[in-house]
N, CA, C, O and CB atoms as a CASP TS submission, in Angstrom:
PFRMAT TS
TARGET T0000
AUTHOR 0000-0000-0000
METHOD Language model
MODEL 1
PARENT N/A
ATOM      1  N   UNK     1      11.368  18.537 -48.353  1.00  0.00           N
ATOM      2  CA  UNK     1      10.228  17.253 -48.390  1.00  0.00           C
ATOM      3  C   UNK     1       9.881  16.898 -46.781  1.00  0.00           C
ATOM      4  O   UNK     1       8.738  16.686 -46.377  1.00  0.00           O
ATOM      5  CB  UNK     1      10.979  15.639 -49.257  1.00  0.00           C
ATOM      6  N   UNK     2      11.412  16.870 -45.718  1.00  0.00           N
ATOM      7  CA  UNK     2      11.515  16.543 -45.195  1.00  0.00           C
ATOM      8  C   UNK     2      10.428  17.864 -43.600  1.00  0.00           C
ATOM      9  O   UNK     2       9.697  17.629 -42.638  1.00  0.00           O
ATOM     10  CB  UNK     2      12.867  16.071 -45.633  1.00  0.00           C
ATOM     11  N   UNK     3      11.021  19.139 -44.273  1.00  0.00           N
ATOM     12  CA  UNK     3      10.282  20.067 -42.931  1.00  0.00           C
ATOM     13  C   UNK     3       8.464  20.108 -43.769  1.00  0.00           C
ATOM     14  O   UNK     3       7.605  20.454 -42.958  1.00  0.00           O
ATOM     15  CB  UNK     3      11.330  22.356 -42.681  1.00  0.00           C
ATOM     16  N   UNK     4       8.050  19.873 -44.860  1.00  0.00           N
ATOM     17  CA  UNK     4       6.688  19.688 -45.182  1.00  0.00           C
ATOM     18  C   UNK     4       6.327  18.563 -44.302  1.00  0.00           C
ATOM     19  O   UNK     4       5.245  18.595 -43.715  1.00  0.00           O
ATOM     20  CB  UNK     4       6.415  19.426 -46.694  1.00  0.00           C
ATOM     21  N   UNK     5       7.414  17.229 -44.111  1.00  0.00           N
ATOM     22  CA  UNK     5       6.257  16.244 -44.041  1.00  0.00           C
ATOM     23  C   UNK     5       6.576  16.229 -42.177  1.00  0.00           C
ATOM     24  O   UNK     5       6.233  15.133 -41.733  1.00  0.00           O
ATOM     25  CB  UNK     5       6.497  14.423 -45.203  1.00  0.00           C
ATOM     26  N   UNK     6       7.022  16.985 -41.283  1.00  0.00           N
ATOM     27  CA  UNK     6       7.266  17.706 -39.658  1.00  0.00           C
ATOM     28  C   UNK     6       6.110  17.459 -40.370  1.00  0.00           C
ATOM     29  O   UNK     6       5.774  16.302 -40.623  1.00  0.00           O
ATOM     30  CB  UNK     6       8.095  19.243 -38.801  1.00  0.00           C
ATOM     31  N   UNK     7       5.062  19.007 -40.941  1.00  0.00           N
ATOM     32  CA  UNK     7       4.016  20.067 -40.674  1.00  0.00           C
ATOM     33  C   UNK     7       2.522  18.886 -39.981  1.00  0.00           C
ATOM     34  O   UNK     7       1.670  18.539 -39.163  1.00  0.00           O
ATOM     35  CB  UNK     7       3.618  21.117 -42.540  1.00  0.00           C
ATOM     36  N   UNK     8       3.324  18.788 -41.304  1.00  0.00           N
ATOM     37  CA  UNK     8       2.329  16.680 -41.635  1.00  0.00           C
ATOM     38  C   UNK     8       2.393  16.385 -40.924  1.00  0.00           C
ATOM     39  O   UNK     8       1.502  16.767 -40.166  1.00  0.00           O
ATOM     40  CB  UNK     8       2.659  15.243 -42.458  1.00  0.00           C
ATOM     41  N   UNK     9       3.355  15.491 -40.361  1.00  0.00           N
ATOM     42  CA  UNK     9       3.065  14.726 -39.435  1.00  0.00           C
ATOM     43  C   UNK     9       2.013  15.527 -38.100  1.00  0.00           C
ATOM     44  O   UNK     9       0.927  15.024 -37.811  1.00  0.00           O
ATOM     45  CB  UNK     9       4.495  14.200 -39.027  1.00  0.00           C
ATOM     46  N   UNK    10       2.417  16.519 -37.547  1.00  0.00           N
ATOM     47  CA  UNK    10       1.531  17.525 -36.824  1.00  0.00           C
ATOM     48  C   UNK    10       0.509  17.740 -36.742  1.00  0.00           C
ATOM     49  O   UNK    10      -0.159  17.704 -35.708  1.00  0.00           O
ATOM     50  CB  UNK    10       1.622  18.369 -36.947  1.00  0.00           C
ATOM     51  N   UNK    11       0.087  18.065 -38.012  1.00  0.00           N
ATOM     52  CA  UNK    11      -1.975  17.960 -38.687  1.00  0.00           C
ATOM     53  C   UNK    11      -2.280  17.025 -38.340  1.00  0.00           C
ATOM     54  O   UNK    11      -3.290  17.140 -37.645  1.00  0.00           O
ATOM     55  CB  UNK    11      -2.593  17.870 -40.363  1.00  0.00           C
ATOM     56  N   UNK    12      -1.850  15.756 -38.465  1.00  0.00           N
ATOM     57  CA  UNK    12      -2.241  14.112 -38.505  1.00  0.00           C
ATOM     58  C   UNK    12      -2.614  14.015 -36.552  1.00  0.00           C
ATOM     59  O   UNK    12      -3.700  13.947 -35.977  1.00  0.00           O
ATOM     60  CB  UNK    12      -0.388  12.777 -39.248  1.00  0.00           C
ATOM     61  N   UNK    13      -1.203  14.049 -35.995  1.00  0.00           N
ATOM     62  CA  UNK    13      -1.560  13.599 -34.895  1.00  0.00           C
ATOM     63  C   UNK    13      -2.275  15.174 -33.836  1.00  0.00           C
ATOM     64  O   UNK    13      -1.690  15.532 -32.814  1.00  0.00           O
ATOM     65  CB  UNK    13      -0.090  12.731 -34.327  1.00  0.00           C
ATOM     66  N   UNK    14      -3.508  15.869 -34.329  1.00  0.00           N
ATOM     67  CA  UNK    14      -3.190  16.859 -32.884  1.00  0.00           C
ATOM     68  C   UNK    14      -4.793  15.978 -32.353  1.00  0.00           C
ATOM     69  O   UNK    14      -5.333  15.031 -32.924  1.00  0.00           O
ATOM     70  CB  UNK    14      -3.192  19.347 -33.113  1.00  0.00           C
ATOM     71  N   UNK    15      -5.062  16.415 -31.590  1.00  0.00           N
ATOM     72  CA  UNK    15      -5.775  15.564 -30.696  1.00  0.00           C
ATOM     73  C   UNK    15      -7.046  17.268 -29.672  1.00  0.00           C
ATOM     74  O   UNK    15      -6.750  18.439 -29.435  1.00  0.00           O
ATOM     75  CB  UNK    15      -4.098  14.397 -29.405  1.00  0.00           C
ATOM     76  N   UNK    16      -7.849  16.765 -29.504  1.00  0.00           N
ATOM     77  CA  UNK    16      -9.428  17.556 -28.709  1.00  0.00           C
ATOM     78  C   UNK    16      -9.240  18.902 -29.423  1.00  0.00           C
ATOM     79  O   UNK    16      -8.469  18.850 -30.381  1.00  0.00           O
ATOM     80  CB  UNK    16      -9.475  17.848 -26.546  1.00  0.00           C
ATOM     81  N   UNK    17      -9.901  20.341 -29.095  1.00  0.00           N
ATOM     82  CA  UNK    17     -10.279  21.124 -30.716  1.00  0.00           C
ATOM     83  C   UNK    17      -9.299  21.682 -31.358  1.00  0.00           C
ATOM     84  O   UNK    17      -9.677  22.782 -31.759  1.00  0.00           O
ATOM     85  CB  UNK    17     -11.259  22.335 -30.720  1.00  0.00           C
ATOM     86  N   UNK    18      -7.961  21.412 -31.724  1.00  0.00           N
ATOM     87  CA  UNK    18      -6.881  21.610 -32.775  1.00  0.00           C
ATOM     88  C   UNK    18      -7.757  20.403 -33.729  1.00  0.00           C
ATOM     89  O   UNK    18      -8.199  20.653 -34.850  1.00  0.00           O
ATOM     90  CB  UNK    18      -4.945  21.238 -32.197  1.00  0.00           C
ATOM     91  N   UNK    19      -7.918  18.897 -32.950  1.00  0.00           N
ATOM     92  CA  UNK    19      -8.635  18.212 -33.606  1.00  0.00           C
ATOM     93  C   UNK    19      -9.264  18.664 -34.613  1.00  0.00           C
ATOM     94  O   UNK    19      -8.707  18.942 -35.675  1.00  0.00           O
ATOM     95  CB  UNK    19      -9.276  17.759 -32.996  1.00  0.00           C
ATOM     96  N   UNK    20     -11.162  18.854 -34.276  1.00  0.00           N
ATOM     97  CA  UNK    20     -11.480  19.081 -34.350  1.00  0.00           C
ATOM     98  C   UNK    20     -11.770  20.916 -35.559  1.00  0.00           C
ATOM     99  O   UNK    20     -12.664  21.221 -36.349  1.00  0.00           O
ATOM    100  CB  UNK    20     -11.422  18.430 -33.438  1.00  0.00           C
ATOM    101  N   UNK    21     -10.642  21.581 -35.137  1.00  0.00           N
ATOM    102  CA  UNK    21     -11.052  22.338 -36.466  1.00  0.00           C
ATOM    103  C   UNK    21     -10.146  22.492 -37.830  1.00  0.00           C
ATOM    104  O   UNK    21     -10.171  23.405 -38.655  1.00  0.00           O
ATOM    105  CB  UNK    21     -11.292  23.714 -36.047  1.00  0.00           C
ATOM    106  N   UNK    22      -9.133  21.004 -37.795  1.00  0.00           N
ATOM    107  CA  UNK    22      -8.774  20.220 -38.684  1.00  0.00           C
ATOM    108  C   UNK    22      -9.479  20.241 -39.590  1.00  0.00           C
ATOM    109  O   UNK    22      -9.659  20.900 -40.614  1.00  0.00           O
ATOM    110  CB  UNK    22      -8.614  19.208 -38.381  1.00  0.00           C
ATOM    111  N   UNK    23     -10.231  18.676 -38.635  1.00  0.00           N
ATOM    112  CA  UNK    23     -11.480  18.382 -39.200  1.00  0.00           C
ATOM    113  C   UNK    23     -12.245  18.979 -40.320  1.00  0.00           C
ATOM    114  O   UNK    23     -12.319  18.677 -41.511  1.00  0.00           O
ATOM    115  CB  UNK    23     -12.165  18.456 -38.350  1.00  0.00           C
ATOM    116  N   UNK    24     -12.778  19.885 -39.626  1.00  0.00           N
ATOM    117  CA  UNK    24     -13.737  20.850 -40.125  1.00  0.00           C
ATOM    118  C   UNK    24     -12.357  21.984 -41.168  1.00  0.00           C
ATOM    119  O   UNK    24     -13.312  22.754 -41.262  1.00  0.00           O
ATOM    120  CB  UNK    24     -14.771  21.769 -38.436  1.00  0.00           C
ATOM    121  N   UNK    25     -11.711  22.377 -41.585  1.00  0.00           N
ATOM    122  CA  UNK    25     -10.704  23.008 -42.471  1.00  0.00           C
ATOM    123  C   UNK    25     -10.497  21.519 -43.595  1.00  0.00           C
ATOM    124  O   UNK    25     -10.378  22.075 -44.687  1.00  0.00           O
ATOM    125  CB  UNK    25      -9.064  23.618 -41.417  1.00  0.00           C
ATOM    126  N   UNK    26     -10.425  20.397 -43.791  1.00  0.00           N
ATOM    127  CA  UNK    26     -10.201  19.869 -44.071  1.00  0.00           C
ATOM    128  C   UNK    26     -11.420  19.245 -44.709  1.00  0.00           C
ATOM    129  O   UNK    26     -11.545  18.964 -45.901  1.00  0.00           O
ATOM    130  CB  UNK    26      -9.509  19.624 -43.428  1.00  0.00           C
ATOM    131  N   UNK    27     -11.981  19.133 -44.095  1.00  0.00           N
ATOM    132  CA  UNK    27     -14.116  18.413 -44.607  1.00  0.00           C
ATOM    133  C   UNK    27     -14.392  19.685 -45.512  1.00  0.00           C
ATOM    134  O   UNK    27     -14.138  19.546 -46.708  1.00  0.00           O
ATOM    135  CB  UNK    27     -15.939  18.359 -42.710  1.00  0.00           C
ATOM    136  N   UNK    28     -14.779  20.654 -45.173  1.00  0.00           N
ATOM    137  CA  UNK    28     -14.625  22.027 -46.030  1.00  0.00           C
ATOM    138  C   UNK    28     -14.311  22.802 -47.440  1.00  0.00           C
ATOM    139  O   UNK    28     -14.989  23.505 -48.190  1.00  0.00           O
ATOM    140  CB  UNK    28     -13.966  22.419 -45.571  1.00  0.00           C
ATOM    141  N   UNK    29     -12.561  22.202 -47.442  1.00  0.00           N
ATOM    142  CA  UNK    29     -12.123  22.091 -48.970  1.00  0.00           C
ATOM    143  C   UNK    29     -12.705  20.827 -49.755  1.00  0.00           C
ATOM    144  O   UNK    29     -13.081  19.660 -49.637  1.00  0.00           O
ATOM    145  CB  UNK    29     -10.485  21.993 -49.053  1.00  0.00           C
ATOM    146  N   UNK    30     -12.484  22.039 -50.764  1.00  0.00           N
ATOM    147  CA  UNK    30     -12.929  21.378 -52.403  1.00  0.00           C
ATOM    148  C   UNK    30     -11.779  19.875 -51.875  1.00  0.00           C
ATOM    149  O   UNK    30     -10.698  19.774 -51.296  1.00  0.00           O
ATOM    150  CB  UNK    30     -12.165  22.777 -54.453  1.00  0.00           C
ATOM    151  N   UNK    31     -13.230  18.499 -52.745  1.00  0.00           N
ATOM    152  CA  UNK    31     -12.025  17.437 -52.863  1.00  0.00           C
ATOM    153  C   UNK    31     -11.076  17.232 -54.434  1.00  0.00           C
ATOM    154  O   UNK    31     -10.355  16.240 -54.542  1.00  0.00           O
ATOM    155  CB  UNK    31     -12.810  15.906 -52.525  1.00  0.00           C
ATOM    156  N   UNK    32     -11.148  18.031 -55.331  1.00  0.00           N
ATOM    157  CA  UNK    32     -10.053  18.203 -56.380  1.00  0.00           C
ATOM    158  C   UNK    32      -9.557  19.853 -55.454  1.00  0.00           C
ATOM    159  O   UNK    32     -10.126  18.920 -56.022  1.00  0.00           O
ATOM    160  CB  UNK    32     -10.801  18.302 -58.478  1.00  0.00           C
ATOM    161  N   UNK    33      -9.258  20.826 -54.908  1.00  0.00           N
ATOM    162  CA  UNK    33      -8.052  21.513 -54.493  1.00  0.00           C
ATOM    163  C   UNK    33      -6.992  20.016 -53.716  1.00  0.00           C
ATOM    164  O   UNK    33      -7.185  19.097 -52.919  1.00  0.00           O
ATOM    165  CB  UNK    33      -8.613  23.004 -53.200  1.00  0.00           C
ATOM    166  N   UNK    34      -5.433  20.758 -54.891  1.00  0.00           N
ATOM    167  CA  UNK    34      -4.546  20.569 -53.952  1.00  0.00           C
ATOM    168  C   UNK    34      -4.080  21.240 -54.006  1.00  0.00           C
ATOM    169  O   UNK    34      -3.740  20.648 -55.030  1.00  0.00           O
ATOM    170  CB  UNK    34      -3.932  19.816 -53.789  1.00  0.00           C
ATOM    171  N   UNK    35      -3.508  22.167 -53.978  1.00  0.00           N
ATOM    172  CA  UNK    35      -2.528  23.696 -53.796  1.00  0.00           C
ATOM    173  C   UNK    35      -1.666  23.400 -52.339  1.00  0.00           C
ATOM    174  O   UNK    35      -0.694  24.052 -51.958  1.00  0.00           O
ATOM    175  CB  UNK    35      -3.765  25.464 -53.543  1.00  0.00           C
ATOM    176  N   UNK    36      -2.383  22.071 -51.535  1.00  0.00           N
ATOM    177  CA  UNK    36      -1.398  21.927 -50.316  1.00  0.00           C
ATOM    178  C   UNK    36       0.278  20.983 -50.794  1.00  0.00           C
ATOM    179  O   UNK    36       1.280  20.820 -50.098  1.00  0.00           O
ATOM    180  CB  UNK    36      -2.456  20.892 -48.964  1.00  0.00           C
ATOM    181  N   UNK    37      -0.021  20.500 -52.294  1.00  0.00           N
ATOM    182  CA  UNK    37       1.322  19.848 -53.327  1.00  0.00           C
ATOM    183  C   UNK    37       1.256  19.927 -54.401  1.00  0.00           C
ATOM    184  O   UNK    37       1.491  19.138 -55.316  1.00  0.00           O
ATOM    185  CB  UNK    37       1.665  18.555 -53.371  1.00  0.00           C
ATOM    186  N   UNK    38       0.740  21.449 -54.330  1.00  0.00           N
ATOM    187  CA  UNK    38       1.526  22.071 -56.018  1.00  0.00           C
ATOM    188  C   UNK    38       2.106  22.264 -55.962  1.00  0.00           C
ATOM    189  O   UNK    38       2.490  22.662 -57.061  1.00  0.00           O
ATOM    190  CB  UNK    38       1.449  22.917 -56.885  1.00  0.00           C
ATOM    191  N   UNK    39       3.501  22.429 -54.577  1.00  0.00           N
ATOM    192  CA  UNK    39       4.811  22.623 -54.721  1.00  0.00           C
ATOM    193  C   UNK    39       5.392  20.992 -55.041  1.00  0.00           C
ATOM    194  O   UNK    39       6.506  20.944 -55.565  1.00  0.00           O
ATOM    195  CB  UNK    39       5.414  23.420 -53.318  1.00  0.00           C
ATOM    196  N   UNK    40       4.989  20.222 -54.874  1.00  0.00           N
ATOM    197  CA  UNK    40       5.047  19.081 -54.909  1.00  0.00           C
ATOM    198  C   UNK    40       5.799  18.130 -56.354  1.00  0.00           C
ATOM    199  O   UNK    40       6.772  17.392 -56.500  1.00  0.00           O
ATOM    200  CB  UNK    40       3.732  18.913 -54.614  1.00  0.00           C
ATOM    201  N   UNK    41       4.781  18.629 -57.157  1.00  0.00           N
ATOM    202  CA  UNK    41       4.169  18.147 -58.127  1.00  0.00           C
ATOM    203  C   UNK    41       4.296  19.025 -59.343  1.00  0.00           C
ATOM    204  O   UNK    41       4.452  18.605 -60.489  1.00  0.00           O
ATOM    205  CB  UNK    41       2.915  17.903 -57.742  1.00  0.00           C
ATOM    206  N   UNK    42       4.225  20.125 -59.025  1.00  0.00           N
ATOM    207  CA  UNK    42       4.578  21.296 -60.278  1.00  0.00           C
ATOM    208  C   UNK    42       5.509  21.249 -60.541  1.00  0.00           C
ATOM    209  O   UNK    42       6.260  20.710 -59.728  1.00  0.00           O
ATOM    210  CB  UNK    42       4.489  22.612 -60.202  1.00  0.00           C
ATOM    211  N   UNK    43       6.302  21.940 -62.259  1.00  0.00           N
ATOM    212  CA  UNK    43       7.240  22.689 -62.322  1.00  0.00           C
ATOM    213  C   UNK    43       9.213  22.249 -61.165  1.00  0.00           C
ATOM    214  O   UNK    43       8.930  22.116 -59.974  1.00  0.00           O
ATOM    215  CB  UNK    43       6.217  24.057 -61.882  1.00  0.00           C
ATOM    216  N   UNK    44      10.164  22.140 -61.324  1.00  0.00           N
ATOM    217  CA  UNK    44      10.814  22.484 -59.962  1.00  0.00           C
ATOM    218  C   UNK    44      11.674  23.856 -61.135  1.00  0.00           C
ATOM    219  O   UNK    44      11.925  23.985 -62.333  1.00  0.00           O
ATOM    220  CB  UNK    44      12.042  20.811 -58.901  1.00  0.00           C
ATOM    221  N   UNK    45      11.857  24.622 -59.877  1.00  0.00           N
ATOM    222  CA  UNK    45      12.482  25.158 -61.016  1.00  0.00           C
ATOM    223  C   UNK    45      14.301  25.709 -60.789  1.00  0.00           C
ATOM    224  O   UNK    45      14.865  25.425 -59.732  1.00  0.00           O
ATOM    225  CB  UNK    45      11.417  26.454 -61.418  1.00  0.00           C
ATOM    226  N   UNK    46      15.008  26.446 -61.836  1.00  0.00           N
ATOM    227  CA  UNK    46      16.927  25.871 -61.864  1.00  0.00           C
ATOM    228  C   UNK    46      16.951  25.869 -60.826  1.00  0.00           C
ATOM    229  O   UNK    46      16.883  24.990 -59.967  1.00  0.00           O
ATOM    230  CB  UNK    46      18.352  26.708 -62.447  1.00  0.00           C
ATOM    231  N   UNK    47      17.089  27.235 -60.824  1.00  0.00           N
ATOM    232  CA  UNK    47      17.662  27.932 -60.016  1.00  0.00           C
ATOM    233  C   UNK    47      17.040  27.892 -58.599  1.00  0.00           C
ATOM    234  O   UNK    47      15.839  28.041 -58.826  1.00  0.00           O
ATOM    235  CB  UNK    47      17.728  29.117 -60.564  1.00  0.00           C
ATOM    236  N   UNK    48      17.191  27.780 -57.349  1.00  0.00           N
ATOM    237  CA  UNK    48      16.322  27.942 -56.016  1.00  0.00           C
ATOM    238  C   UNK    48      16.209  28.186 -55.815  1.00  0.00           C
ATOM    239  O   UNK    48      15.546  27.928 -54.810  1.00  0.00           O
ATOM    240  CB  UNK    48      16.061  27.889 -55.256  1.00  0.00           C
ATOM    241  N   UNK    49      16.772  30.376 -56.476  1.00  0.00           N
ATOM    242  CA  UNK    49      15.839  31.663 -55.912  1.00  0.00           C
ATOM    243  C   UNK    49      14.537  31.300 -56.480  1.00  0.00           C
ATOM    244  O   UNK    49      13.736  31.168 -55.555  1.00  0.00           O
ATOM    245  CB  UNK    49      16.320  33.328 -56.460  1.00  0.00           C
ATOM    246  N   UNK    50      13.929  31.058 -57.767  1.00  0.00           N
ATOM    247  CA  UNK    50      12.773  31.155 -58.061  1.00  0.00           C
ATOM    248  C   UNK    50      12.332  29.664 -57.793  1.00  0.00           C
ATOM    249  O   UNK    50      12.002  29.052 -58.809  1.00  0.00           O
ATOM    250  CB  UNK    50      12.596  31.760 -59.403  1.00  0.00           C
ATOM    251  N   UNK    51      12.272  29.008 -56.660  1.00  0.00           N
ATOM    252  CA  UNK    51      11.331  28.345 -56.295  1.00  0.00           C
ATOM    253  C   UNK    51      10.180  28.913 -56.598  1.00  0.00           C
ATOM    254  O   UNK    51      10.140  30.000 -57.173  1.00  0.00           O
ATOM    255  CB  UNK    51      11.423  28.073 -55.168  1.00  0.00           C
ATOM    256  N   UNK    52       8.781  28.038 -56.138  1.00  0.00           N
ATOM    257  CA  UNK    52       7.604  29.180 -55.712  1.00  0.00           C
ATOM    258  C   UNK    52       7.643  28.603 -54.422  1.00  0.00           C
ATOM    259  O   UNK    52       8.110  27.467 -54.339  1.00  0.00           O
ATOM    260  CB  UNK    52       5.914  29.246 -56.537  1.00  0.00           C
ATOM    261  N   UNK    53       7.222  29.193 -53.354  1.00  0.00           N
ATOM    262  CA  UNK    53       7.264  29.561 -52.375  1.00  0.00           C
ATOM    263  C   UNK    53       5.915  27.469 -52.134  1.00  0.00           C
ATOM    264  O   UNK    53       5.093  26.837 -52.799  1.00  0.00           O
ATOM    265  CB  UNK    53       6.770  31.677 -52.187  1.00  0.00           C
ATOM    266  N   UNK    54       6.406  27.405 -51.179  1.00  0.00           N
ATOM    267  CA  UNK    54       5.479  25.682 -50.874  1.00  0.00           C
ATOM    268  C   UNK    54       4.340  25.919 -50.800  1.00  0.00           C
ATOM    269  O   UNK    54       3.673  25.681 -51.807  1.00  0.00           O
ATOM    270  CB  UNK    54       5.685  24.736 -49.469  1.00  0.00           C
ATOM    271  N   UNK    55       3.339  26.732 -49.055  1.00  0.00           N
ATOM    272  CA  UNK    55       2.390  26.837 -49.252  1.00  0.00           C
ATOM    273  C   UNK    55       2.284  27.991 -48.321  1.00  0.00           C
ATOM    274  O   UNK    55       3.177  28.778 -48.008  1.00  0.00           O
ATOM    275  CB  UNK    55       1.718  25.746 -49.236  1.00  0.00           C
ATOM    276  N   UNK    56       1.220  27.968 -47.986  1.00  0.00           N
ATOM    277  CA  UNK    56       0.953  29.210 -47.271  1.00  0.00           C
ATOM    278  C   UNK    56      -0.060  28.523 -46.210  1.00  0.00           C
ATOM    279  O   UNK    56      -1.147  28.095 -46.598  1.00  0.00           O
ATOM    280  CB  UNK    56       0.296  30.544 -48.279  1.00  0.00           C
ATOM    281  N   UNK    57       0.341  28.437 -44.860  1.00  0.00           N
ATOM    282  CA  UNK    57       0.086  27.721 -43.859  1.00  0.00           C
ATOM    283  C   UNK    57      -1.294  27.531 -43.309  1.00  0.00           C
ATOM    284  O   UNK    57      -0.894  28.341 -42.473  1.00  0.00           O
ATOM    285  CB  UNK    57       0.806  28.141 -43.040  1.00  0.00           C
ATOM    286  N   UNK    58      -2.368  27.294 -42.999  1.00  0.00           N
ATOM    287  CA  UNK    58      -3.639  28.158 -42.899  1.00  0.00           C
ATOM    288  C   UNK    58      -4.084  27.993 -40.963  1.00  0.00           C
ATOM    289  O   UNK    58      -5.131  27.530 -40.511  1.00  0.00           O
ATOM    290  CB  UNK    58      -5.105  27.329 -44.236  1.00  0.00           C
ATOM    291  N   UNK    59      -3.453  28.285 -40.542  1.00  0.00           N
ATOM    292  CA  UNK    59      -3.890  28.451 -38.583  1.00  0.00           C
ATOM    293  C   UNK    59      -5.038  27.875 -38.497  1.00  0.00           C
ATOM    294  O   UNK    59      -6.095  28.187 -39.045  1.00  0.00           O
ATOM    295  CB  UNK    59      -4.184  30.146 -37.775  1.00  0.00           C
ATOM    296  N   UNK    60      -4.737  26.775 -37.590  1.00  0.00           N
ATOM    297  CA  UNK    60      -5.992  26.178 -36.921  1.00  0.00           C
ATOM    298  C   UNK    60      -6.356  27.001 -35.869  1.00  0.00           C
ATOM    299  O   UNK    60      -7.542  26.672 -35.870  1.00  0.00           O
ATOM    300  CB  UNK    60      -5.821  24.766 -36.382  1.00  0.00           C
ATOM    301  N   UNK    61      -6.236  28.271 -34.460  1.00  0.00           N
ATOM    302  CA  UNK    61      -6.033  28.387 -33.793  1.00  0.00           C
ATOM    303  C   UNK    61      -7.554  29.224 -34.733  1.00  0.00           C
ATOM    304  O   UNK    61      -7.643  29.142 -35.958  1.00  0.00           O
ATOM    305  CB  UNK    61      -4.705  28.479 -33.107  1.00  0.00           C
ATOM    306  N   UNK    62      -8.687  30.030 -33.802  1.00  0.00           N
ATOM    307  CA  UNK    62      -9.112  31.351 -34.229  1.00  0.00           C
ATOM    308  C   UNK    62      -8.637  32.033 -34.078  1.00  0.00           C
ATOM    309  O   UNK    62      -7.687  32.034 -33.296  1.00  0.00           O
ATOM    310  CB  UNK    62      -9.895  31.814 -34.019  1.00  0.00           C
ATOM    311  N   UNK    63      -9.178  33.403 -35.008  1.00  0.00           N
ATOM    312  CA  UNK    63      -8.206  34.771 -34.981  1.00  0.00           C
ATOM    313  C   UNK    63      -8.168  35.610 -33.376  1.00  0.00           C
ATOM    314  O   UNK    63      -9.266  35.955 -32.938  1.00  0.00           O
ATOM    315  CB  UNK    63      -8.941  36.003 -36.278  1.00  0.00           C
ATOM    316  N   UNK    64      -7.269  35.835 -32.768  1.00  0.00           N
ATOM    317  CA  UNK    64      -7.428  36.215 -31.855  1.00  0.00           C
ATOM    318  C   UNK    64      -6.894  35.433 -30.685  1.00  0.00           C
ATOM    319  O   UNK    64      -6.892  35.936 -29.561  1.00  0.00           O
ATOM    320  CB  UNK    64      -8.481  36.461 -31.924  1.00  0.00           C
ATOM    321  N   UNK    65      -6.356  33.989 -30.956  1.00  0.00           N
ATOM    322  CA  UNK    65      -6.389  33.809 -30.309  1.00  0.00           C
ATOM    323  C   UNK    65      -4.514  33.776 -29.412  1.00  0.00           C
ATOM    324  O   UNK    65      -3.550  34.483 -29.706  1.00  0.00           O
ATOM    325  CB  UNK    65      -7.340  33.000 -30.625  1.00  0.00           C
ATOM    326  N   UNK    66      -4.599  32.770 -28.400  1.00  0.00           N
ATOM    327  CA  UNK    66      -3.272  33.584 -27.759  1.00  0.00           C
ATOM    328  C   UNK    66      -2.685  32.143 -27.177  1.00  0.00           C
ATOM    329  O   UNK    66      -3.221  31.699 -26.162  1.00  0.00           O
ATOM    330  CB  UNK    66      -3.651  35.055 -26.316  1.00  0.00           C
ATOM    331  N   UNK    67      -1.390  31.259 -27.910  1.00  0.00           N
ATOM    332  CA  UNK    67      -0.744  30.675 -26.960  1.00  0.00           C
ATOM    333  C   UNK    67      -0.276  30.389 -25.806  1.00  0.00           C
ATOM    334  O   UNK    67       0.477  29.425 -25.667  1.00  0.00           O
ATOM    335  CB  UNK    67      -0.395  30.673 -27.096  1.00  0.00           C
TER
END
């Protein structure tokens, strides 16, 4: 929960081109797409090894971008 919260915090506090890419990415998502929080509200595994992956991060950088 904490790890994901930190990632979301970084996402919400972007500026410049990263903020524009974030806004475009989120604006283009279906309003009923909750895949980013399915891991939180979905069923919980009994064994930690059976836990599903939280979510696959979507990079904000265009393909081929080097930081």
